[in-house]
KEKE-3310 file (N, C-alpha, C; in steps of 0.2 Angstrom, whole numbers, plus 5000, padded with zeros to 4 digits):
npx = (5101:5093:5099:5103:5094:5097:5092:5098:5103:5103:5092:5081:5069:5065:5052:5037:5023:5008:4998:4982:4964:4955:4945:4930:4929:4916:4909:4920:4928:4935:4934:4936:4927:4920:4929:4942:4958:4973:4986:5001:5017:5030:5045:5038:5028:5037:5044:5033:5028:5038:5051:5062:5075:5076:5070:5080:5089:5095:5089:5086:5098:5093:5082:5089:5097:5087:5082:5093:5095:5083:5086:5097:5094:5097:5088:5081:5080:5081:5082:5079:5084:5078:5066:5050:5044:5034:5036:5048:5046:5037:5046:5055:5048:5045:5058:5061:5052:5056:5068:5062:5056:5067:5072:5062:5051:5041:5029:5032:5023:5020:5032:5037:5026:5019:5013:5013:5006:4994:4976:4963:4954:4961:4972:4964:4959:4971:4976:4966:4968:4980:4978:4975:4964:4950:4943:4931:4929:4921:4930:4940:4941:4948:4946:4934:4928:4912:4899:4885:4877:4875:4880:4877:4883:4894:4901:4895:4900:4898:4902:4911:4906:4893:4890:4891:4902:4911:4923:4935:4946:4944:4948:4938:4931:4919:4922:4920:4919:4924:4921:4926:4919:4915:4917:4927:4923:4919:4910:4899:4892:4893:4887:4885:4888:4901:4918:4927:4937:4949:4955:4967:4973:4986:4984:4994:5007:5006:5006:5000:4989:4983:4971:4965:4953:4946:4955:4960:4950:4950:4963:4977:4989:4987:4976:4972:4968:4976:4988:4995:5008:5011:5017:5011:5011:5007:4997:4980:4974:4972:4988:4994:4990:4984:4970:4959:4948:4951:4964:4970:4972:4979:4989:4994:5001:5017:5027:5029:5030:5040:5036:5046:5050:5057:5058:5050:5048:5031:5026:5031:5039:5051:5047:5042:5052:5059:5074:5082:5085:5090:5081:5064:5049:5037:5030:5026:5016:5007:5003:5010:5019:5036:5051:5064:5076:5074:5072:5059:5057:5065:5058:5046:5049:5052:5040:5032:5037:5032:5019:5009:5004:4989:4983:4970:4954)
npy = (5081:5069:5064:5048:5044:5041:5035:5041:5033:5040:5048:5041:5038:5029:5017:5022:5017:5023:5022:5017:5017:5003:5003:4999:4996:4998:4985:4978:4963:4946:4938:4933:4930:4917:4913:4902:4906:4904:4911:4919:4909:4912:4922:4934:4932:4930:4942:4950:4946:4947:4957:4967:4965:4953:4944:4943:4933:4918:4919:4918:4923:4933:4938:4942:4952:4961:4965:4971:4981:4989:4994:5001:5011:5008:5003:5012:5021:5036:5042:5034:5026:5031:5036:5043:5060:5063:5053:5057:5069:5066:5058:5067:5075:5065:5063:5075:5074:5063:5068:5077:5068:5061:5072:5073:5081:5077:5064:5059:5055:5042:5035:5029:5022:5007:4993:4979:4964:4969:4972:4978:4986:4990:4998:5007:5015:5020:5027:5038:5044:5049:5059:5057:5059:5050:5039:5028:5018:5008:4993:4995:4988:4984:4996:4994:4990:4997:4986:4985:4977:4963:4958:4947:4937:4944:4955:4971:4988:5003:5020:5035:5045:5043:5033:5016:5001:4987:4984:4981:4989:5001:5018:5027:5021:5018:5017:5008:5008:4995:4984:4975:4960:4951:4937:4937:4940:4952:4967:4980:4988:4997:4994:4980:4968:4972:4972:4982:4997:5006:5022:5032:5048:5059:5076:5086:5081:5073:5059:5043:5029:5014:5002:4986:4978:4966:4961:4958:4950:4946:4945:4935:4937:4945:4941:4941:4950:4966:4980:4995:5008:5025:5040:5055:5066:5080:5092:5098:5107:5122:5131:5120:5108:5092:5082:5069:5066:5071:5070:5057:5050:5038:5044:5054:5048:5047:5038:5021:5015:5005:4993:4995:5008:5012:5020:5015:5011:5014:5005:4991:4996:5004:5017:5021:5023:5011:5003:4995:4978:4971:4963:4957:4964:4960:4948:4949:4959:4951:4942:4930:4918:4922:4916:4911:4917:4928:4944:4948:4942:4949:4962:4958:4955:4968:4974:4966:4970:4982:4980:4974:4961:4959:4956:4944:4950)
npz = (4943:4953:4969:4977:4991:5008:5024:5038:5053:5065:5065:5067:5078:5094:5094:5101:5109:5113:5129:5127:5129:5124:5110:5101:5085:5074:5065:5063:5059:5059:5049:5032:5023:5012:5002:4997:5000:5002:5013:5008:5008:5007:5005:5007:5017:5028:5030:5033:5045:5054:5062:5051:5054:5061:5052:5043:5047:5043:5030:5012:5000:4991:4999:5010:5005:5000:5012:5019:5010:5012:5025:5023:5013:5000:4992:4985:4969:4963:4951:4938:4923:4907:4912:4911:4908:4917:4927:4931:4937:4947:4955:4959:4968:4977:4982:4988:4998:5005:5010:5020:5028:5033:5041:5050:5048:5040:5041:5054:5062:5059:5058:5070:5074:5080:5072:5072:5081:5085:5084:5073:5080:5091:5085:5079:5090:5095:5085:5083:5096:5094:5086:5073:5058:5052:5040:5034:5020:5007:5001:4987:4971:4955:4942:4928:4911:4907:4905:4895:4888:4876:4860:4848:4857:4861:4872:4875:4877:4886:4880:4883:4876:4874:4865:4859:4860:4855:4857:4869:4871:4867:4866:4871:4880:4893:4910:4926:4943:4954:4968:4983:4988:5003:5000:4991:4978:4965:4964:4957:4966:4980:4992:4993:5002:5004:5009:5022:5022:5030:5033:5039:5043:5047:5051:5052:5047:5037:5038:5035:5037:5032:5035:5033:5039:5037:5028:5011:5002:4989:4985:4982:4988:5000:5009:5022:5037:5038:5039:5033:5032:5027:5018:5013:4999:4997:5006:5005:5012:5023:5025:5020:5027:5029:5023:5027:5019:5006:5002:5000:4989:4977:4968:4976:4986:4993:4997:5005:5022:5032:5045:5054:5052:5040:5024:5009:4991:4985:4976:4966:4955:4944:4941:4952:4960:4964:4965:4951:4948:4937:4932:4929:4936:4934:4938:4951:4950:4944:4954:4955:4963:4965:4958:4970:4968:4960:4952:4954:4966:4975:4974:4980:4993:4998:4996:5004:5016:5018:5023:5036:5045:5054:5071:5077:5082)
capx = (5099:5091:5103:5100:5092:5098:5090:5103:5101:5102:5086:5075:5067:5063:5045:5033:5016:5004:4993:4975:4958:4953:4939:4927:4927:4910:4909:4927:4928:4941:4932:4938:4922:4920:4933:4948:4963:4978:4991:5008:5021:5037:5048:5033:5026:5042:5045:5027:5026:5043:5055:5067:5082:5075:5069:5086:5092:5093:5085:5090:5102:5089:5079:5094:5099:5082:5081:5098:5094:5078:5088:5103:5092:5099:5082:5079:5084:5076:5083:5080:5085:5072:5060:5046:5044:5029:5039:5054:5043:5035:5052:5058:5044:5047:5065:5060:5048:5061:5072:5058:5055:5073:5073:5057:5046:5035:5028:5034:5017:5019:5038:5038:5020:5020:5007:5013:5004:4988:4971:4961:4951:4966:4975:4959:4959:4977:4977:4962:4971:4986:4976:4973:4958:4948:4937:4929:4926:4921:4937:4939:4944:4950:4941:4933:4924:4905:4896:4878:4873:4878:4878:4879:4887:4900:4900:4894:4902:4897:4907:4910:4902:4886:4890:4892:4907:4912:4931:4937:4952:4942:4950:4933:4926:4917:4924:4916:4923:4922:4922:4927:4915:4918:4918:4932:4921:4919:4903:4899:4888:4897:4883:4884:4892:4908:4923:4929:4944:4949:4960:4969:4978:4988:4983:5000:5013:5004:5007:4994:4989:4978:4969:4960:4951:4945:4960:4957:4948:4951:4970:4980:4994:4985:4968:4972:4968:4983:4989:5001:5010:5013:5018:5008:5015:5005:4990:4976:4971:4976:4995:4997:4987:4982:4963:4958:4943:4953:4972:4973:4972:4985:4994:4996:5005:5024:5030:5026:5035:5039:5034:5052:5051:5061:5054:5051:5043:5024:5024:5037:5041:5056:5045:5040:5058:5062:5080:5082:5090:5092:5076:5057:5045:5030:5027:5023:5010:5002:5001:5013:5025:5042:5057:5067:5082:5073:5071:5052:5057:5067:5053:5041:5051:5051:5032:5030:5040:5028:5012:5010:4998:4986:4981:4963:4951)
capy = (5074:5068:5059:5043:5046:5036:5038:5040:5030:5045:5052:5037:5038:5023:5016:5024:5015:5027:5018:5019:5012:4999:5005:4994:4999:4995:4981:4974:4956:4943:4934:4935:4927:4910:4911:4899:4909:4903:4916:4917:4906:4913:4928:4940:4931:4930:4949:4953:4944:4948:4963:4966:4962:4946:4940:4942:4927:4912:4920:4916:4929:4939:4941:4946:4958:4966:4968:4975:4987:4993:4997:5006:5016:5007:5001:5018:5024:5041:5044:5028:5028:5031:5038:5048:5067:5062:5049:5061:5075:5062:5056:5073:5076:5060:5064:5081:5072:5059:5073:5080:5062:5060:5077:5073:5086:5073:5057:5057:5052:5035:5032:5025:5018:5000:4989:4972:4962:4973:4971:4984:4990:4993:5003:5013:5019:5023:5033:5043:5047:5052:5065:5056:5059:5043:5038:5022:5017:5001:4992:4996:4984:4988:4999:4989:4993:4996:4983:4987:4972:4959:4958:4940:4934:4948:4960:4978:4992:5010:5025:5041:5050:5041:5028:5009:4998:4980:4984:4983:4993:5008:5024:5031:5016:5020:5013:5009:5006:4988:4984:4968:4957:4946:4931:4938:4942:4959:4970:4988:4991:4998:4991:4973:4964:4974:4973:4989:4999:5011:5026:5037:5053:5065:5082:5090:5079:5069:5052:5039:5022:5010:4996:4982:4974:4959:4959:4959:4943:4945:4945:4929:4939:4948:4940:4941:4957:4969:4987:4998:5015:5029:5047:5058:5071:5087:5093:5103:5112:5129:5130:5113:5103:5086:5080:5062:5066:5074:5069:5050:5046:5035:5049:5059:5044:5047:5031:5018:5015:4998:4994:4997:5015:5013:5022:5011:5013:5012:5000:4988:4998:5009:5024:5023:5023:5005:5001:4990:4973:4968:4958:4960:4964:4958:4942:4952:4962:4946:4938:4924:4917:4922:4912:4914:4921:4932:4951:4949:4940:4955:4967:4955:4956:4975:4976:4963:4973:4988:4978:4971:4957:4961:4951:4944:4954)
capz = (4944:4960:4972:4981:4998:5013:5030:5044:5059:5071:5064:5068:5085:5096:5094:5107:5109:5119:5131:5126:5130:5118:5107:5096:5078:5071:5059:5062:5060:5057:5043:5025:5018:5010:4997:5000:4997:5007:5013:5005:5013:5004:5009:5009:5024:5033:5032:5035:5052:5059:5060:5046:5057:5063:5046:5039:5050:5039:5024:5006:4998:4989:5004:5014:5001:5000:5019:5020:5006:5015:5030:5021:5009:4993:4989:4981:4963:4961:4944:4934:4916:4903:4915:4908:4912:4923:4932:4934:4941:4953:4959:4962:4973:4982:4985:4993:5004:5009:5014:5025:5032:5037:5045:5055:5046:5037:5042:5060:5066:5057:5058:5076:5075:5080:5070:5074:5087:5087:5080:5070:5084:5095:5081:5078:5096:5096:5080:5085:5102:5092:5082:5066:5055:5050:5035:5031:5014:5004:4998:4980:4967:4949:4937:4923:4906:4909:4900:4894:4885:4872:4853:4845:4862:4862:4877:4872:4882:4885:4878:4887:4871:4874:4860:4861:4857:4857:4858:4876:4871:4864:4870:4874:4883:4900:4915:4932:4949:4957:4975:4984:4993:5008:4997:4986:4971:4964:4962:4956:4971:4987:4997:4991:5006:5003:5015:5024:5021:5035:5031:5044:5040:5052:5047:5052:5044:5031:5039:5033:5039:5029:5038:5030:5045:5035:5023:5004:5001:4982:4984:4984:4992:5007:5010:5029:5040:5038:5039:5030:5034:5021:5019:5008:4996:4999:5009:5001:5017:5025:5027:5018:5031:5026:5025:5025:5013:5000:5000:5001:4982:4975:4965:4981:4991:4991:4998:5011:5027:5035:5052:5057:5051:5034:5019:5003:4986:4986:4972:4964:4948:4944:4940:4959:4964:4966:4962:4947:4949:4931:4930:4928:4942:4932:4942:4957:4948:4942:4959:4955:4968:4961:4960:4976:4966:4955:4953:4957:4973:4978:4975:4984:5000:4999:4997:5010:5022:5019:5025:5042:5047:5061:5076:5077:5087)
cpx = (5098:5096:5100:5099:5093:5095:5095:5100:5099:5095:5080:5074:5065:5055:5042:5026:5012:4999:4986:4970:4956:4946:4936:4926:4921:4911:4916:4926:4934:4940:4934:4933:4924:4926:4940:4954:4969:4984:4997:5012:5028:5040:5043:5031:5031:5043:5039:5025:5032:5047:5060:5073:5081:5074:5075:5090:5090:5089:5089:5093:5098:5085:5083:5096:5094:5081:5087:5098:5089:5081:5094:5100:5093:5093:5079:5084:5079:5077:5084:5081:5079:5066:5056:5046:5039:5032:5045:5051:5041:5041:5055:5054:5045:5053:5065:5057:5052:5065:5068:5057:5061:5074:5067:5052:5040:5035:5030:5029:5017:5026:5039:5031:5021:5013:5007:5010:4997:4983:4968:4958:4956:4970:4970:4959:4965:4978:4972:4965:4977:4985:4975:4966:4956:4942:4937:4926:4925:4928:4936:4943:4946:4945:4940:4928:4916:4901:4888:4874:4878:4876:4881:4884:4893:4898:4900:4895:4899:4903:4906:4906:4895:4885:4891:4898:4908:4920:4933:4943:4950:4944:4945:4928:4925:4919:4920:4920:4920:4924:4923:4922:4918:4920:4924:4930:4920:4912:4904:4895:4892:4893:4882:4889:4899:4912:4925:4936:4945:4955:4961:4974:4980:4988:4990:5006:5012:5006:5000:4994:4982:4977:4963:4958:4949:4949:4957:4956:4949:4958:4973:4986:4993:4978:4967:4971:4976:4983:4995:5002:5012:5014:5015:5012:5013:4998:4986:4973:4975:4983:4997:4995:4984:4974:4962:4952:4946:4960:4974:4973:4979:4991:4997:5000:5012:5027:5027:5032:5034:5037:5040:5054:5055:5056:5055:5046:5036:5022:5031:5039:5046:5053:5042:5046:5062:5068:5080:5087:5092:5087:5069:5053:5038:5026:5023:5016:5004:5000:5004:5018:5031:5047:5061:5073:5081:5072:5064:5052:5060:5062:5047:5043:5050:5044:5030:5032:5035:5021:5013:5003:4995:4983:4973:4960:4950)
cpy = (5073:5063:5054:5045:5040:5039:5037:5037:5034:5048:5048:5036:5031:5023:5018:5022:5018:5022:5021:5014:5009:5001:5000:4998:4995:4991:4977:4967:4953:4939:4937:4932:4919:4908:4908:4902:4909:4909:4914:4914:4907:4919:4933:4939:4932:4937:4952:4951:4945:4955:4962:4963:4955:4942:4939:4935:4921:4913:4919:4923:4934:4942:4945:4952:4963:4969:4973:4982:4992:4997:5002:5012:5014:5004:5006:5019:5030:5045:5039:5030:5027:5033:5044:5055:5066:5059:5053:5066:5072:5061:5062:5075:5071:5061:5070:5078:5067:5063:5075:5074:5061:5066:5077:5078:5083:5066:5055:5054:5044:5031:5027:5021:5011:4997:4982:4970:4965:4971:4978:4989:4994:4999:5009:5018:5023:5029:5039:5047:5051:5058:5064:5057:5052:5044:5031:5022:5010:4999:4991:4990:4988:4991:4994:4992:4992:4993:4984:4982:4967:4959:4951:4937:4938:4954:4967:4983:4999:5014:5031:5046:5048:5035:5021:5006:4991:4979:4986:4988:5000:5013:5028:5027:5019:5015:5014:5006:4999:4989:4976:4966:4953:4940:4931:4940:4949:4961:4977:4991:4991:4995:4984:4969:4965:4974:4980:4990:5006:5015:5031:5042:5058:5071:5087:5088:5074:5061:5049:5032:5019:5004:4993:4977:4967:4957:4961:4952:4941:4944:4939:4931:4941:4947:4941:4949:4960:4976:4989:5006:5018:5036:5050:5064:5078:5087:5098:5108:5118:5127:5123:5107:5098:5084:5073:5061:5068:5072:5062:5046:5043:5040:5054:5055:5044:5041:5028:5017:5008:4999:4996:5004:5017:5015:5017:5013:5011:5007:4997:4989:5003:5016:5026:5024:5017:5004:4995:4984:4969:4963:4961:4959:4962:4953:4944:4955:4957:4941:4931:4924:4917:4917:4915:4918:4926:4940:4952:4947:4946:4960:4964:4956:4963:4976:4972:4966:4980:4986:4973:4967:4959:4955:4950:4948:4950)
cpz = (4952:4963:4976:4988:5003:5020:5036:5050:5065:5070:5065:5076:5087:5095:5101:5105:5115:5122:5130:5128:5124:5116:5102:5090:5075:5065:5058:5064:5058:5051:5037:5020:5017:5005:5000:4996:5003:5007:5010:5010:5011:5008:5011:5016:5029:5035:5035:5042:5057:5057:5055:5048:5058:5057:5042:5041:5046:5032:5018:5004:4995:4994:5009:5011:5001:5007:5021:5016:5009:5021:5028:5016:5001:4989:4984:4975:4961:4955:4939:4927:4912:4906:4911:4911:4918:4929:4935:4939:4948:4958:4962:4968:4979:4986:4990:4999:5008:5013:5021:5030:5036:5042:5051:5054:5042:5040:5049:5064:5064:5058:5064:5078:5075:5078:5072:5081:5089:5082:5077:5075:5089:5091:5080:5084:5097:5091:5081:5091:5100:5087:5075:5064:5053:5045:5034:5025:5012:5001:4991:4977:4961:4945:4931:4918:4909:4904:4901:4891:4881:4865:4850:4850:4863:4867:4873:4878:4881:4883:4882:4882:4870:4869:4863:4858:4860:4858:4865:4877:4868:4869:4874:4878:4890:4905:4921:4937:4952:4964:4977:4990:4997:5005:4992:4979:4971:4962:4961:4961:4978:4993:4997:4995:5005:5009:5016:5022:5025:5033:5036:5041:5046:5049:5047:5048:5038:5032:5038:5035:5036:5033:5034:5035:5043:5029:5016:5002:4993:4980:4986:4989:4999:5008:5018:5031:5040:5037:5035:5032:5027:5023:5012:5005:4998:5002:5005:5006:5018:5027:5025:5023:5027:5028:5022:5020:5007:4997:5000:4995:4981:4972:4970:4987:4988:4991:5004:5016:5031:5042:5056:5056:5044:5028:5013:4998:4987:4982:4969:4957:4949:4944:4947:4963:4966:4962:4958:4949:4943:4929:4929:4935:4941:4936:4948:4955:4946:4947:4959:4960:4964:4963:4965:4974:4961:4957:4956:4964:4977:4979:4980:4991:5002:5000:5003:5016:5024:5021:5031:5044:5054:5065:5075:5082:5093)
residu = (UNK:UNK:UNK:UNK:UNK:UNK:UNK:UNK:UNK:UNK:UNK:UNK:UNK:UNK:UNK:UNK:UNK:UNK:UNK:UNK:UNK:UNK:UNK:UNK:UNK:UNK:UNK:UNK:UNK:UNK:UNK:UNK:UNK:UNK:UNK:UNK:UNK:UNK:UNK:UNK:UNK:UNK:UNK:UNK:UNK:UNK:UNK:UNK:UNK:UNK:UNK:UNK:UNK:UNK:UNK:UNK:UNK:UNK:UNK:UNK:UNK:UNK:UNK:UNK:UNK:UNK:UNK:UNK:UNK:UNK:UNK:UNK:UNK:UNK:UNK:UNK:UNK:UNK:UNK:UNK:UNK:UNK:UNK:UNK:UNK:UNK:UNK:UNK:UNK:UNK:UNK:UNK:UNK:UNK:UNK:UNK:UNK:UNK:UNK:UNK:UNK:UNK:UNK:UNK:UNK:UNK:UNK:UNK:UNK:UNK:UNK:UNK:UNK:UNK:UNK:UNK:UNK:UNK:UNK:UNK:UNK:UNK:UNK:UNK:UNK:UNK:UNK:UNK:UNK:UNK:UNK:UNK:UNK:UNK:UNK:UNK:UNK:UNK:UNK:UNK:UNK:UNK:UNK:UNK:UNK:UNK:UNK:UNK:UNK:UNK:UNK:UNK:UNK:UNK:UNK:UNK:UNK:UNK:UNK:UNK:UNK:UNK:UNK:UNK:UNK:UNK:UNK:UNK:UNK:UNK:UNK:UNK:UNK:UNK:UNK:UNK:UNK:UNK:UNK:UNK:UNK:UNK:UNK:UNK:UNK:UNK:UNK:UNK:UNK:UNK:UNK:UNK:UNK:UNK:UNK:UNK:UNK:UNK:UNK:UNK:UNK:UNK:UNK:UNK:UNK:UNK:UNK:UNK:UNK:UNK:UNK:UNK:UNK:UNK:UNK:UNK:UNK:UNK:UNK:UNK:UNK:UNK:UNK:UNK:UNK:UNK:UNK:UNK:UNK:UNK:UNK:UNK:UNK:UNK:UNK:UNK:UNK:UNK:UNK:UNK:UNK:UNK:UNK:UNK:UNK:UNK:UNK:UNK:UNK:UNK:UNK:UNK:UNK:UNK:UNK:UNK:UNK:UNK:UNK:UNK:UNK:UNK:UNK:UNK:UNK:UNK:UNK:UNK:UNK:UNK:UNK:UNK:UNK:UNK:UNK:UNK:UNK:UNK:UNK:UNK:UNK:UNK:UNK:UNK:UNK:UNK:UNK:UNK:UNK:UNK:UNK:UNK:UNK:UNK:UNK:UNK:UNK:UNK:UNK:UNK:UNK:UNK:UNK:UNK:UNK:UNK:UNK:UNK:UNK:UNK:UNK:UNK:UNK)
# end
C-alpha cells in the first residue's frame, strides 16, 4: 500500500525570479469578452490572490484546515478505499513522482517559479529564458455529441459506426471537441474567435505551466486571466525527456503545484489523490459556491491554491 507523502520543508528552495527582458506575446489581451461572469468572492479567491500563509489569517476553519493540509502534505490520500485498479495504478505513479519532486528530481523548474504579480507576457519571456518549450492552442471546452440533424424536433447524433441515433447516451455516439469563444459561448471551430491557451513544458524535469491570458470566459470560477503549475508523469522523448507537443495531455498530468511550491491533487476527487473529508465534492464540479463548512469548500480552497490570477498587461 502506498504511504502518505509529505514534502519536508528542507527540500523547498526559496523562490528565484530571473531578471528578463519583457517580451510581447502576440494576441495577449486582458479582455474576457462580453459575457458577464463575476469572479468568485469566496475562499477560492482569497487563496488565489494571496500566499497560503497570509490567506490563513482570519480564515474560516475549513479554509484554515485546507491551507494547513496543503503545507503539511495531509491533503493527500494515495490509497483511497474502493479505488479502481486504474485509479490505484495512477496513484502509485503519482506517489513515485511526488517522491521525485521532494528530492528535486522532478518539477524543480516550477517549484520556485513565482506567478503572482505578473502578466502573461512577462511569464512568457521568463519561461522561454528558463528553457521551457511553448505551444499555443485554442482553449478547449468539453466534448459533446456530434449533432447531424433533427427528427420530429429531437436531435439526431452521428455514431462512430456510421449510423445515426437520437439517444445522447448511446455508447457508440460520435463526440466532437468544443472550444471557448471570447464571449463565453462554445464552438466546434478552433478559428471562431476562440481564446488562447498557452502551455509550457520544461523538457528535463517535466514541469508544466498553463497560462490562460484571457481567462476562461465560459467558467464562473476562473473567467479572469490566470496560470497554474503542474508536474507531468512521464516524457515520450529520448531518455525520458518531455515534449510540449506530445506529453501535456490530462492523463499525463501527475499533480498541480501551488504558487508556494506545494504539490496538490490535479482535481478534487479521491481517485486523483485528494484526501476525503466525509462529504461530497460534487458541488465544485457543478461550479456552485459551496457552503463555507462543507467538504466541497475544502476542495475548493485546494483547487484555488493551484491557480494564480495574473496581472493585466
